[in-house]
FIGUGU-953109 format. One record per residue: residue in three letters; x, y, z of N, C-alpha, C in turn. Coordinates in Angstrom, 3 decimals, decimal comma. Example, Ala and Ser with C-alpha at 12.3 -4.5 7.8 and 13.67 -1.06 7.14 Angstrom:
REM residues 2
ATOM   r     n.c1     n.c2     n.c3    ca.c1    ca.c2    ca.c3     c.c1     c.c2     c.c3
ATOM ALA   13,190   -5,690    7,800   12,300   -4,500    7,800   13,200   -3,300    7,800
ATOM SER   12,850   -2,250    7,080   13,670   -1,060    7,140   12,900    0,030    7,870
***
This chain:
REM residues 270
ATOM   r     n.c1     n.c2     n.c3    ca.c1    ca.c2    ca.c3     c.c1     c.c2     c.c3
ATOM MET   99,131  106,246   39,583   98,014  105,546   40,212   97,954  105,887   41,697
ATOM LEU   96,730  106,023   42,190   96,536  106,371   43,591   96,432  105,155   44,492
ATOM ASN   96,319  103,968   43,884   96,204  102,738   44,659   95,021  102,755   45,619
ATOM ILE   93,898  103,337   45,180   92,668  103,349   45,974   91,786  102,202   45,506
ATOM PRO   91,287  101,365   46,407   90,443  100,240   45,994   89,222  100,701   45,204
ATOM ARG   88,811   99,906   44,222   87,637  100,245   43,405   86,392  100,356   44,274
ATOM GLU   86,286   99,516   45,321   85,106   99,565   46,191   84,985  100,919   46,884
ATOM THR   86,132  101,486   47,293   86,123  102,791   47,959   85,667  103,880   46,997
ATOM ILE   86,187  103,847   45,768   85,789  104,843   44,759   84,302  104,725   44,463
ATOM GLY   83,817  103,484   44,334   82,399  103,274   44,062   81,527  103,801   45,176
ATOM SER   81,960  103,629   46,435   81,198  104,113   47,587   81,116  105,632   47,588
ATOM ILE   82,234  106,287   47,236   82,252  107,758   47,188   81,309  108,272   46,100
ATOM ILE   81,323  107,618   44,926   80,452  108,047   43,818   78,990  107,886   44,200
ATOM ARG   78,647  106,749   44,826   77,253  106,526   45,226   76,802  107,551   46,263
ATOM LYS   77,681  107,897   47,184   77,323  108,881   48,204   77,094  110,248   47,575
ATOM PHE   77,941  110,618   46,597   77,784  111,916   45,942   76,468  111,982   45,170
ATOM LYS   76,124  110,881   44,490   74,877  110,861   43,730   73,662  110,961   44,651
ATOM ALA   73,755  110,322   45,814   72,608  110,304   46,726   72,499  111,581   47,547
ATOM LYS   73,642  112,146   48,008   73,624  113,277   48,935   74,067  114,594   48,305
ATOM GLY   74,709  114,529   47,142   75,206  115,741   46,517   76,494  116,234   47,134
ATOM THR   77,095  115,451   48,032   78,343  115,813   48,698   79,004  114,544   49,228
ATOM VAL   80,315  114,642   49,449   81,021  113,504   50,064   81,397  113,819   51,514
ATOM GLU   80,980  115,009   52,007   81,259  115,389   53,392   80,349  114,620   54,338
ATOM THR   80,834  114,433   55,579   80,002  113,803   56,608   78,949  114,805   57,055
ATOM LEU   77,694  114,441   56,947   76,604  115,350   57,288   76,419  115,450   58,795
ATOM PRO   75,980  116,622   59,284   75,736  116,783   60,724   74,597  115,883   61,182
ATOM GLY   74,629  115,586   62,489   73,544  114,786   63,047   73,788  113,309   62,952
ATOM ARG   74,948  112,917   62,428   75,259  111,502   62,322   75,939  111,024   63,608
ATOM GLY   76,014  109,744   63,793   76,684  109,185   64,962   75,726  108,974   66,117
ATOM ARG   76,247  108,315   67,155   75,428  107,961   68,302   75,080  109,187   69,134
ATOM LYS   73,825  109,311   69,494   73,391  110,438   70,307   73,829  110,244   71,755
ATOM LYS   74,087  111,343   72,434   74,452  111,271   73,841   73,271  110,756   74,654
ATOM MET   73,570  109,861   75,613   72,516  109,258   76,415   72,117  110,134   77,590
ATOM LEU   72,978  111,087   77,973   72,690  111,967   79,100   72,653  113,416   78,638
ATOM THR   71,677  114,141   79,125   71,579  115,561   78,802   72,636  116,334   79,577
ATOM SER   72,869  117,567   79,168   73,845  118,396   79,882   73,408  118,629   81,322
ATOM THR   72,086  118,688   81,547   71,569  118,860   82,910   71,917  117,652   83,772
ATOM ALA   71,756  116,446   83,202   72,079  115,224   83,943   73,570  115,143   84,244
ATOM VAL   74,385  115,555   83,288   75,835  115,535   83,499   76,218  116,493   84,618
ATOM ARG   75,620  117,684   84,623   75,906  118,654   85,687   75,497  118,096   87,043
ATOM TYR   74,360  117,388   87,073   73,904  116,792   88,330   74,931  115,773   88,839
ATOM LEU   75,414  114,904   87,943   76,388  113,894   88,348   77,657  114,537   88,900
ATOM LYS   78,126  115,587   88,241   79,334  116,267   88,699   79,136  116,863   90,087
ATOM ARG   77,996  117,551   90,282   77,727  118,153   91,592   77,622  117,087   92,675
ATOM ARG   76,974  115,980   92,323   76,731  114,917   93,306   78,038  114,284   93,786
ATOM VAL   78,925  113,930   92,860   80,156  113,255   93,275   81,156  114,225   93,904
ATOM GLU   81,106  115,497   93,523   82,009  116,455   94,148   81,569  116,771   95,574
ATOM LYS   80,267  116,676   95,832   79,753  116,882   97,186   79,896  115,618   98,026
ATOM SER   79,669  114,453   97,411   79,740  113,165   98,120   80,647  112,214   97,336
ATOM PRO   81,970  112,317   97,503   82,902  111,546   96,677   82,749  110,030   96,776
ATOM ARG   82,140  109,527   97,850   82,051  108,070   98,016   80,724  107,495   97,539
ATOM VAL   79,943  108,288   96,860   78,691  107,775   96,303   79,022  106,729   95,235
ATOM THR   78,214  105,670   95,150   78,472  104,602   94,179   77,766  104,892   92,861
ATOM THR   78,238  104,243   91,794   77,585  104,422   90,496   76,164  103,866   90,524
ATOM GLU   75,927  102,847   91,335   74,576  102,300   91,442   73,634  103,310   92,094
ATOM GLU   74,118  104,033   93,084   73,312  105,084   93,710   73,034  106,207   92,714
ATOM LEU   74,026  106,555   91,915   73,832  107,588   90,894   72,838  107,122   89,833
ATOM ARG   72,947  105,861   89,439   72,014  105,311   88,447   70,582  105,373   88,966
ATOM LYS   70,396  105,046   90,243   69,058  105,088   90,836   68,530  106,522   90,920
ATOM ASP   69,409  107,466   91,249   68,999  108,878   91,292   68,445  109,320   89,943
ATOM LEU   69,151  108,964   88,873   68,697  109,345   87,533   67,421  108,602   87,156
ATOM SER   67,340  107,342   87,558   66,142  106,548   87,259   64,908  107,147   87,922
ATOM ASP   65,083  107,682   89,126   63,961  108,271   89,864   63,362  109,480   89,151
ATOM VAL   64,160  110,114   88,279   63,644  111,277   87,533   63,430  110,927   86,060
ATOM GLY   63,397  109,615   85,766   63,029  109,184   84,420   64,153  108,990   83,432
ATOM THR   65,397  109,009   83,879   66,534  108,796   82,980   67,151  107,433   83,260
ATOM GLU   67,042  106,530   82,295   67,550  105,171   82,475   68,881  105,000   81,733
ATOM VAL   69,946  104,832   82,476   71,267  104,569   81,896   71,969  103,526   82,756
ATOM SER   73,014  102,947   82,218   73,760  101,931   82,955   74,824  102,574   83,842
ATOM ALA   75,303  101,790   84,801   76,390  102,262   85,660   77,642  102,542   84,834
ATOM GLN   77,852  101,747   83,778   79,017  101,959   82,914   78,946  103,312   82,213
ATOM THR   77,748  103,685   81,751   77,584  104,994   81,111   77,914  106,112   82,086
ATOM ILE   77,499  105,946   83,331   77,787  106,959   84,351   79,292  107,065   84,585
ATOM ARG   79,963  105,922   84,683   81,416  105,941   84,886   82,129  106,636   83,731
ATOM LEU   81,727  106,309   82,496   82,352  106,922   81,324   82,093  108,422   81,276
ATOM THR   80,882  108,818   81,635   80,535  110,242   81,645   81,398  111,002   82,638
ATOM LEU   81,551  110,448   83,837   82,352  111,114   84,861   83,831  111,157   84,469
ATOM ARG   84,313  110,108   83,839   85,704  110,121   83,378   85,924  111,213   82,345
ATOM ASN   84,955  111,383   81,463   85,056  112,442   80,456   85,062  113,824   81,085
ATOM GLU   84,519  113,915   82,304   84,502  115,191   83,024   85,706  115,326   83,958
ATOM GLY   86,642  114,382   83,863   87,855  114,457   84,678   87,724  113,879   86,065
ATOM LEU   86,669  113,100   86,300   86,444  112,509   87,622   86,637  110,998   87,541
ATOM HIS   87,489  110,465   88,399   87,835  109,047   88,362   87,671  108,431   89,745
ATOM ALA   87,260  107,173   89,793   87,131  106,457   91,066   88,514  106,016   91,522
ATOM ARG   88,920  106,480   92,679   90,231  106,150   93,223   90,087  105,713   94,680
ATOM THR   91,023  104,900   95,147   91,034  104,517   96,555   91,391  105,735   97,400
ATOM PRO   90,575  106,088   98,406   90,890  107,259   99,236   92,214  107,089   99,973
ATOM ARG   92,995  108,146  100,053   94,215  108,112  100,851   93,834  107,985  102,327
ATOM ARG   94,568  107,148  103,045   94,308  106,978  104,473   95,058  108,063  105,238
ATOM THR   94,343  108,820  106,023   94,932  109,923  106,773   94,430  109,886  108,210
ATOM PRO   95,191  110,447  109,151   94,719  110,505  110,536   93,455  111,357  110,638
ATOM LEU   92,596  111,000  111,572   91,389  111,783  111,821   91,780  113,020  112,623
ATOM LEU   91,592  114,200  112,051   92,023  115,448  112,675   90,849  116,197  113,293
ATOM SER   90,985  116,534  114,573   90,003  117,382  115,241   90,369  118,839  114,973
ATOM PRO   89,471  119,777  115,238   89,831  121,197  115,098   91,070  121,559  115,917
ATOM LYS   91,212  120,951  117,099   92,383  121,214  117,942   93,655  120,707  117,268
ATOM ASN   93,582  119,518  116,660   94,728  118,970  115,931   95,153  119,900  114,801
ATOM LYS   94,186  120,384  114,045   94,487  121,256  112,909   95,140  122,559  113,372
ATOM LYS   94,649  123,086  114,481   95,216  124,324  115,022   96,666  124,105  115,444
ATOM SER   96,934  122,981  116,109   98,297  122,675  116,558   99,239  122,491  115,373
ATOM ARG   98,759  121,819  114,349   99,569  121,596  113,154   99,911  122,918  112,468
ATOM LEU   98,932  123,793  112,403   99,141  125,088  111,758  100,149  125,925  112,543
ATOM GLN  100,020  125,924  113,871  100,955  126,677  114,711  102,378  126,131  114,573
ATOM TYR  102,500  124,817  114,548  103,813  124,183  114,397  104,463  124,602  113,080
ATOM ALA  103,708  124,519  112,003  104,251  124,853  110,685  104,679  126,316  110,616
ATOM LYS  103,860  127,200  111,147  104,181  128,631  111,104  105,420  128,955  111,938
ATOM SER  105,594  128,247  113,053  106,717  128,543  113,947  108,063  128,097  113,375
ATOM LEU  108,036  127,182  112,405  109,289  126,621  111,889  109,532  126,884  110,408
ATOM THR  108,608  127,542  109,762  108,696  127,684  108,303  109,905  128,494  107,838
ATOM ASP  110,467  129,337  108,714  111,608  130,164  108,318  112,962  129,556  108,695
ATOM LYS  112,956  128,349  109,223  114,223  127,711  109,596  115,053  127,419  108,336
ATOM PRO  116,368  127,637  108,391  117,215  127,364  107,216  117,394  125,857  107,008
ATOM GLN  117,800  125,471  105,819  117,997  124,052  105,521  119,048  123,424  106,427
ATOM LYS  120,029  124,204  106,837  121,077  123,690  107,722  120,484  123,164  109,021
ATOM PHE  119,445  123,832  109,500  118,777  123,379  110,728  118,158  122,005  110,519
ATOM TRP  117,431  121,834  109,418  116,761  120,556  109,170  117,765  119,440  108,905
ATOM ASP  118,906  119,780  108,328  119,939  118,771  108,104  120,512  118,246  109,420
ATOM SER  120,344  119,021  110,500  120,880  118,608  111,805  119,867  117,833  112,640
ATOM VAL  118,643  117,690  112,133  117,587  117,004  112,884  117,686  115,494  112,683
ATOM LEU  117,538  114,750  113,789  117,433  113,294  113,729  115,954  112,946  113,826
ATOM TRP  115,416  112,377  112,770  113,994  112,041  112,714  113,796  110,628  113,248
ATOM THR  112,911  110,476  114,219  112,686  109,168  114,835  111,196  108,873  114,904
ATOM ASP  110,887  107,609  115,017  109,483  107,207  115,203  109,431  105,695  115,381
ATOM GLU  108,263  105,222  115,796  108,004  103,788  115,865  106,972  103,424  114,806
ATOM THR  106,998  102,172  114,417  105,973  101,670  113,504  105,732  100,203  113,788
ATOM LYS  104,549   99,736  113,453  104,256   98,310  113,550  104,374   97,691  112,168
ATOM LEU  105,171   96,658  112,083  105,354   95,952  110,821  104,480   94,707  110,846
ATOM GLU  103,600   94,616  109,863  102,602   93,553  109,841  103,053   92,359  109,010
ATOM LEU  102,784   91,182  109,559  103,034   89,970  108,791  101,946   89,784  107,746
ATOM PHE  100,711   90,040  108,147   99,563   90,007  107,235   98,743   91,261  107,511
ATOM GLY   98,410   92,001  106,472   97,673   93,239  106,700   96,803   93,659  105,545
ATOM PRO   95,745   92,904  105,230   94,852   93,313  104,141   94,173   94,640  104,462
ATOM MET   94,024   95,460  103,433   93,415   96,784  103,607   92,034   96,836  102,978
ATOM ASP   91,150   97,494  103,666   89,790   97,690  103,149   89,847   98,623  101,951
ATOM GLN   89,318   98,176  100,799   89,370   98,975   99,576   88,050   99,703   99,351
ATOM ARG   88,125  101,000   99,235   86,975  101,804   98,859   87,441  102,804   97,812
ATOM TYR   86,471  103,457   97,182   86,823  104,405   96,134   86,148  105,740   96,390
ATOM ALA   86,762  106,783   95,888   86,189  108,124   95,975   86,354  108,797   94,616
ATOM TRP   85,289  109,439   94,138   85,380  110,195   92,886   86,110  111,498   93,173
ATOM ARG   87,167  111,760   92,409   87,911  113,001   92,615   88,604  113,412   91,327
ATOM ARG   89,045  114,655   91,318   89,815  115,162   90,191   91,307  114,928   90,433
ATOM LYS   92,074  115,050   89,353   93,517  114,902   89,444   94,084  115,923   90,425
ATOM ASN   95,062  115,503   91,223   95,737  116,355   92,211   94,843  116,767   93,373
ATOM LYS   93,723  116,054   93,582   92,828  116,365   94,698   92,800  115,231   95,726
ATOM ALA   93,823  114,358   95,695   93,814  113,165   96,554   93,782  113,501   98,034
ATOM TYR   94,405  114,628   98,430   94,528  114,924   99,850   93,547  115,969  100,353
ATOM GLU   92,549  116,320   99,527   91,468  117,126  100,075   90,736  116,279  101,106
ATOM GLU   90,333  116,887  102,200   89,823  116,124  103,340   88,677  115,191  102,963
ATOM LYS   87,795  115,641  102,065   86,634  114,824  101,700   87,028  113,587  100,901
ATOM ASN   88,245  113,575  100,331   88,678  112,459   99,496   89,571  111,461  100,225
ATOM THR   89,806  111,678  101,523   90,672  110,790  102,281   89,851  109,874  103,176
ATOM LEU   90,493  108,844  103,706   89,828  107,882  104,579   90,530  107,901  105,929
ATOM PRO   89,940  108,544  106,960   90,595  108,639  108,267   90,871  107,265  108,869
ATOM THR   92,033  107,135  109,507   92,404  105,879  110,145   92,944  106,154  111,541
ATOM VAL   93,030  105,119  112,332   93,646  105,197  113,648   95,076  104,692  113,526
ATOM LYS   96,042  105,387  114,123   97,450  105,028  114,000   97,716  103,622  114,541
ATOM HIS   98,625  102,897  113,874   99,016  101,537  114,248   97,811  100,613  114,288
ATOM GLY   97,269  100,291  113,141   96,067   99,475  113,060   96,288   97,990  113,258
ATOM GLY   97,436   97,544  113,724   97,657   96,129  113,967   98,925   95,650  113,305
ATOM GLY   99,501   94,576  113,806  100,708   94,055  113,199  101,396   93,070  114,113
ATOM SER  102,601   92,697  113,734  103,300   91,632  114,434  104,459   92,119  115,299
ATOM ILE  105,240   93,090  114,826  106,360   93,579  115,630  106,395   95,103  115,605
ATOM MET  106,883   95,677  116,705  107,059   97,119  116,789  108,529   97,444  116,563
ATOM LEU  108,773   98,406  115,687  110,137   98,822  115,379  110,334  100,296  115,694
ATOM TRP  111,513  100,642  116,190  111,921  102,038  116,365  113,073  102,290  115,406
ATOM GLY  113,005  103,418  114,720  114,070  103,738  113,781  114,381  105,218  113,769
ATOM CYS  115,481  105,575  113,137  115,849  106,983  113,016  116,618  107,194  111,713
ATOM PHE  116,590  108,448  111,255  117,389  108,805  110,077  117,626  110,302  110,087
ATOM ALA  118,602  110,723  109,334  118,902  112,141  109,145  119,226  112,356  107,675
ATOM SER  119,567  113,565  107,344  119,902  113,868  105,957  121,067  113,011  105,463
ATOM ALA  121,928  112,599  106,391  123,113  111,826  106,023  122,833  110,344  105,829
ATOM GLY  121,615  109,878  106,157  121,286  108,473  105,950  120,511  107,874  107,109
ATOM THR  120,218  106,582  107,007  119,466  105,899  108,061  120,377  105,572  109,235
ATOM GLY  119,738  105,482  110,425  120,457  105,092  111,631  119,997  103,723  112,091
ATOM LYS  119,923  103,562  113,375  119,605  102,267  113,976  118,137  101,908  113,762
ATOM LEU  117,879  100,620  113,553  116,525  100,072  113,538  116,468   99,028  114,641
ATOM GLN  115,541   99,215  115,571  115,509   98,377  116,759  114,103   97,872  117,031
ATOM ARG  113,974   96,594  117,335  112,681   96,074  117,775  112,466   96,495  119,220
ATOM VAL  111,281   97,012  119,521  110,996   97,544  120,855  109,652   97,023  121,346
ATOM GLN  109,448   97,212  122,648  108,160   96,937  123,267  107,531   98,278  123,617
ATOM GLY  106,383   98,599  123,043  105,736   99,879  123,312  106,348  100,993  122,490
ATOM THR  106,171  102,237  122,950  106,674  103,403  122,230  107,455  104,305  123,168
ATOM MET  108,306  105,144  122,594  109,058  106,121  123,384  108,329  107,455  123,368
ATOM ASN  108,275  108,120  124,533  107,646  109,436  124,594  108,713  110,517  124,726
ATOM SER  108,270  111,772  124,735  109,220  112,889  124,733  110,072  112,925  126,001
ATOM LEU  109,514  112,477  127,137  110,285  112,486  128,381  111,472  111,529  128,297
ATOM GLN  111,258  110,377  127,671  112,352  109,420  127,520  113,457  109,980  126,634
ATOM TYR  113,071  110,689  125,577  114,076  111,308  124,715  114,855  112,381  125,482
ATOM GLN  114,157  113,145  126,319  114,816  114,195  127,089  115,779  113,609  128,115
ATOM GLU  115,429  112,433  128,666  116,320  111,764  129,611  117,630  111,366  128,937
ATOM ILE  117,549  111,046  127,640  118,757  110,706  126,881  119,605  111,955  126,651
ATOM GLY  118,962  113,127  126,696  119,683  114,380  126,504  119,447  115,041  125,170
ATOM TRP  118,379  114,631  124,468  118,083  115,209  123,162  117,144  116,397  123,304
ATOM ASN  117,352  117,416  122,477  116,391  118,512  122,380  115,242  118,066  121,482
ATOM ILE  114,028  118,318  121,936  112,853  117,786  121,253  112,042  118,902  120,601
ATOM LEU  111,651  118,707  119,344  110,700  119,612  118,708  109,313  119,327  119,268
ATOM GLU  108,560  120,371  119,587  107,195  120,193  120,087  106,332  119,677  118,945
ATOM TRP  105,953  118,432  119,029  105,320  117,751  117,898  103,801  117,764  117,999
ATOM PRO  103,090  118,193  116,951  101,618  118,122  116,974  101,155  116,679  116,798
ATOM SER  100,164  116,263  117,559   99,670  114,893  117,454   98,934  114,684  116,132
ATOM GLN   98,757  113,422  115,780   98,060  113,045  114,541   98,717  113,652  113,302
ATOM SER  100,050  113,660  113,276  100,744  114,353  112,175  101,877  113,534  111,565
ATOM PRO  101,590  112,342  111,070  102,653  111,560  110,424  103,222  112,234  109,181
ATOM ASP  102,413  113,078  108,524  102,906  113,755  107,318  103,935  114,832  107,639
ATOM LEU  104,102  115,146  108,933  105,107  116,123  109,337  106,385  115,453  109,840
ATOM ASN  106,442  114,142  109,723  107,671  113,421  110,047  108,084  112,624  108,818
ATOM PRO  109,141  113,043  108,134  109,510  112,383  106,874  109,903  110,920  107,024
ATOM ILE  110,129  110,448  108,252  110,451  109,032  108,419  109,278  108,152  108,002
ATOM GLU  108,063  108,722  107,992  106,897  107,950  107,555  107,074  107,462  106,115
ATOM ASN  107,738  108,263  105,302  108,004  107,843  103,920  108,949  106,645  103,879
ATOM LEU  109,908  106,625  104,802  110,823  105,486  104,866  110,126  104,238  105,402
ATOM TRP  109,196  104,429  106,334  108,417  103,274  106,808  107,645  102,662  105,636
ATOM TRP  107,090  103,517  104,803  106,341  103,036  103,634  107,270  102,264  102,694
ATOM ASP  108,448  102,817  102,437  109,434  102,126  101,596  109,791  100,766  102,197
ATOM LEU  110,010  100,769  103,507  110,413   99,544  104,198  109,336   98,471  104,102
ATOM LYS  108,097   98,859  104,365  107,005   97,881  104,362  106,784   97,291  102,971
ATOM LYS  106,907   98,126  101,949  106,764   97,608  100,584  107,880   96,614  100,260
ATOM ALA  109,108   96,971  100,637  110,247   96,108  100,330  110,151   94,779  101,073
ATOM VAL  109,724   94,825  102,328  109,585   93,592  103,115  108,459   92,734  102,558
ATOM ALA  107,354   93,361  102,174  106,206   92,613  101,650  106,568   91,845  100,385
ATOM VAL  107,419   92,435   99,544  107,844   91,767   98,312  108,561   90,452   98,622
ATOM ARG  109,245   90,415   99,744  110,008   89,211  100,116  109,132   88,143  100,777
ATOM LYS  107,886   88,485  101,073  106,894   87,541  101,601  107,392   86,746  102,813
ATOM PRO  107,645   87,430  103,931  108,081   86,711  105,136  107,011   85,721  105,603
ATOM LYS  107,470   84,564  106,074  106,536   83,510  106,483  106,252   83,532  107,976
ATOM ASN  107,093   84,211  108,744  106,910   84,262  110,192  107,547   85,537  110,735
ATOM VAL  107,381   85,745  112,039  107,870   86,978  112,661  109,396   87,064  112,612
ATOM THR  110,068   85,940  112,723  111,534   85,947  112,662  112,020   86,465  111,310
ATOM GLU  111,420   85,963  110,236  111,773   86,456  108,900  111,363   87,911  108,730
ATOM LEU  110,225   88,270  109,283  109,740   89,647  109,189  110,773   90,618  109,742
ATOM GLU  111,300   90,317  110,930  112,290   91,195  111,548  113,607   91,192  110,771
ATOM ALA  114,033   90,020  110,336  115,295   89,928  109,588  115,222   90,692  108,273
ATOM PHE  114,117   90,542  107,554  113,951   91,254  106,285  113,898   92,765  106,514
ATOM ALA  113,282   93,165  107,622  113,180   94,596  107,926  114,566   95,213  108,101
ATOM HIS  115,438   94,533  108,845  116,801   95,045  109,039  117,564   95,089  107,714
ATOM ASP  117,385   94,067  106,894  118,059   94,039  105,589  117,638   95,223  104,723
ATOM GLU  116,341   95,426  104,617  115,823   96,464  103,718  116,087   97,866  104,254
ATOM TRP  116,079   98,030  105,571  116,376   99,343  106,166  117,802   99,765  105,811
ATOM ALA  118,714   98,820  105,854  120,115   99,119  105,552  120,329   99,460  104,079
ATOM LYS  119,399   99,062  103,227  119,533   99,308  101,786  119,008  100,678  101,354
ATOM ILE  118,319  101,392  102,235  117,729  102,680  101,844  118,847  103,659  101,466
ATOM PRO  118,821  104,233  100,271  119,914  105,099   99,809  119,993  106,417  100,577
ATOM VAL  121,207  106,921  100,718  121,408  108,220  101,359  120,672  109,314  100,592
ATOM ASP  120,663  109,225   99,267  119,981  110,238   98,458  118,496  110,309   98,785
ATOM ARG  117,892  109,167   99,093  116,472  109,151   99,476  116,270  109,947  100,764
ATOM CYS  117,148  109,752  101,731  117,058  110,479  103,000  117,265  111,978  102,789
ATOM LYS  118,264  112,312  101,994  118,581  113,720  101,743  117,416  114,433  101,051
ATOM THR  116,784  113,755  100,104  115,654  114,348   99,383  114,480  114,612  100,317
ATOM LEU  114,197  113,673  101,208  113,086  113,847  102,147  113,315  115,049  103,056
ATOM VAL  114,529  115,188  103,560  114,820  116,299  104,470  114,822  117,632  103,724
ATOM SER  115,342  117,639  102,510  115,402  118,896  101,750  114,018  119,401  101,355
ATOM SER  113,028  118,514  101,335  111,665  118,932  100,968  110,810  119,278  102,184
ATOM TYR  111,408  119,252  103,389  110,599  119,455  104,595  109,997  120,852  104,661
ATOM ALA  110,749  121,851  104,220  110,212  123,216  104,225  108,954  123,300  103,371
ATOM SER  108,921  122,558  102,281  107,735  122,540  101,414  106,547  121,907  102,117
ATOM SER  106,806  120,892  102,944  105,701  120,253  103,664  105,092  121,205  104,688
ATOM LEU  105,920  122,032  105,316  105,398  123,023  106,265  104,530  124,054  105,546
ATOM LYS  104,987  124,495  104,391  104,200  125,460  103,615  102,872  124,850  103,177
ATOM ALA  102,888  123,555  102,865  101,657  122,876  102,451  100,651  122,835  103,592
ATOM VAL  101,120  122,591  104,816  100,230  122,578  105,982   99,607  123,957  106,189
ATOM ILE  100,403  124,989  106,007   99,886  126,353  106,152   98,841  126,640  105,078
ATOM THR   99,104  126,199  103,866   98,178  126,433  102,752   96,816  125,805  103,007
ATOM VAL   96,803  124,577  103,564   95,528  123,872  103,798   95,004  124,099  105,211
ATOM LYS   95,608  125,066  105,928   95,140  125,473  107,258   95,104  124,321  108,259
ATOM GLY   96,150  123,530  108,239   96,287  122,482  109,242   95,758  121,124  108,847
ATOM CYS   95,126  121,012  107,690   94,615  119,705  107,248   95,774  118,830  106,755
ATOM CYS   95,464  117,590  106,397   96,492  116,652  105,941   97,037  117,055  104,573
ATOM THR   98,269  116,662  104,323   98,924  116,964  103,054   99,446  115,678  102,418
ATOM LYS   99,984  115,800  101,215  100,507  114,631  100,501  101,819  114,133  101,076
ATOM TYR  102,436  114,911  101,965  103,743  114,533  102,487  103,641  113,435  103,532
***
């Protein structure tokens, strides 16, 4: 026995008598709501203007006589590999900034790993007690997050409660200190340190930025209620950062320089 329900067998027999076959005939199923021309238009539009809204796209199609919902547009674009994502926040780069970044990367790309292991990476950051972020979306393809048109330029240090100075090397994190203001290259030279000529607007070229991100996420999870807790939690979480995390960031620095060269000075995922 095949254990097939009688209703199923009866349905197959009726279909054969009516159609002369039990195969699914062509032309069945829901018809596509958008023509191939309309789909091509949507793809061109969002690739040229990633921040266009689905409502704007719906109106564009309506103006030429095609009525579809915003949901249909979203599904169509997803089927074409385009998804609405929050733009990555990146520094606003002028042509001069891009040129400086490119020159920096080219001048150091041949340095051996031993050199980078000897570098002490330092920077300041503002740690925010409350810091809601403006959410926007950009249509983009996978692995295209850092193309310039898909990012959201920001101004460095957009606000916060305390300023912190920190340092780390391949061997692990160093001191974390609350400071007033920022340190410039002259102050570092007064201490007696040799300074790399740093291109401005280039947080992606300082791997400590990744540790700042780790730190801020870890502190936020603990939900500090005031500035005193904010600073205390920051010191706790900074001390917990694994040596392997530091070593991995430094070992990938050569790749970040190559990435800057590839994109001709624009921002990278690093």
